[in-house]
N, C-alpha and C positions, 0 to 999 in steps of 0.2 A: 517593396519597402513596407515595414510594419509600423503601425502607430506606437509611440513610446509607451502608452498605457498597456498595450498588449505585450510588448517586450518585458515590461516590469512584472505583470501578472504571471506570464509564462516563466520568467526567471524565478519568481517566488515559488512557483509550483515545482520547479527543479529542486529547489531547496527543500520543499515540503516532502517530495518523494524520497530524497536522501535522508531526511529526518525519519520518515516512515521505515526506511531500511534499518536505521540505527535502533529504532524502537523495537522492531521485530528481531533484530540481533540480540537485544537485551532480553527479550522474552525467550528466545532460543537458549540463551545462556542460563537463564533461570530454570527452564524446563530440564536442561541437561544436568544442572546441579542437583536437582531433586530426583534424577534417575529416569525421567520420562523422555527417552531418546527419540521416540516417534513424534511427540509434540515439539521437541526441539527441532527435529528435521522439518516439520511443517512450517515453523516460524523462520527457519533458515532459508527455505525455498521462498517464502513470502518476502524476505529481505532481498533476495536476488531479483525477484520480480519488480520490487520497488526501485531498485537500482536501474534496471532496464527501462522502466517508465521514465525516470529522471533523465537518463541518458538520451532517450528518444526525444524528449521535449527539448533538451539542450541542442541536439542535432538539428531539430526543426528550426530553432531560432537561427542557427548558423546557415541552414539551407535558404532561409529567407534573406540572407545577407546582413544579418544583425549580430550584435554581440550581446550575450547574456550578462545580466547583472549578478554579482556574487555576494552572498551574505554568509555569516557564520551559521553553521548548523547547530541548533540547540541540542544540548545533551538530553537524552530521553530518560524517563523514569526507568529504574533498573531493578527494583525490588517488588515482587508480586507474591502474594501469599499463597496462591494456588492457581491451577489451570482455569478455574471458573473466573477469577479476576482477570487473568490474561485475556480470555476470550470476550469478556464483557468490555474490556478496554479496546480490544481489537475491533469489535463491532462499532463502538462509539467513534473510534479513530477513523474507520472506513466511512462512516456517515459524514464526518467532517471533511474527509477528502472529497466525497461526492459533492458536498456544498461548494468546495473550492473549484472543482472541475466545472460544475454548472455555472459558476460565476464567470469562468473563462469563456464558456460558450455564449453566455449572455453578452459579455463585452465584445466578443468577436462579431456577433450580429449587430450590436449597437454601432460598432465602427465600420460596418459593411465589409468586413474582412472574411469573405466566404471561404477562402483557402484555409484560414485559421479555424473557422467554424467546422469545416469538413475534417480537418486534422484532429480537433479536440473531440469530435463525436466518437472516435474509437475509444477514448478514455471514458466518455459518458457511459457507453455500453459496457465497458470493462468494470465500472463501479457497480453496476447491477450484479454482476457475477461476484465481485469482491464482497459486497454486503451479504449476498445470499450464502456464500461459503462460510463467512464468519458467523452468521446467524444460525446456520445448520449445525455447526460444531458447538456453538454456545447452547443451543437447545439440547443437544445430546449430553453435554457436560452438566447442564442444569438438571436434566432428567435423572441422571445416575446418582446425584447427591454425593454421599460419602462412600459409595460402593467402590472400593479400590480395585476389585476384580474387573468391573466394567470400565473403570478408568484405564486399566491396562489394555483392555480390548480396543478402546478408542486410540490409545497410544500406538498400538500395533497397526491400526488402520491408517493413522497419519504418517507412519514410518514409510509408507509406500509412495509418498508424493515425491516427484522429481521436478527439477526446473526445466522448463522448455521456454527458450527465448521467444517471446511473442513477435519479435521483430526480425527474426532470422529469415533471410531470403533464400 
C-alpha cells in the first residue's frame, strides 16, 4: 500500500510524461514541416520514450495495488522558430522533469517507501542521460549558427536514432 501523497505525485508524473510526449511530437511536426526529417525523427523517438516512461510509472502504481489519478494533459506549445529554439526548450524542459523526478525521490524517502525510492532511481539516472543528450545537441546547433550545411549534417546525424523500449524484457 502506498501513501496517498506518493500516488498523487506519481500520477502527476504520468501526466507530465505524456505532456512531454505531446511537446516532442509538436517539435517533431515543426521540424518535419521545415524539411528537417532527421531532427523530426529525433523528436519523434523522444516522444516514444516519454510515452514509455509514463506507461511504466502507470504500471508501477497498479503493481502496488493502487489506482492512478488522471488529469487533462495540457496542450503543448507548437510553434518554434528554428531548431535552436526547439533544443533550448528541450533542455529547459528536461531540467524541469529532473526537478519533478527528484521531488518524487525525496518524497519516497520522507514517506519511508523504499520500494518507490528504488523504482524512481531508474528515472533519476535516466534524467542525467536526457539532459546530457539535449545539452550536447543544443551545443552543436548553437555552434553552427546560421550555417545551413552544418545544420543538414546534424539533421542527418539525428535521422539515425531509433526507439528502443527501455522496459522491454
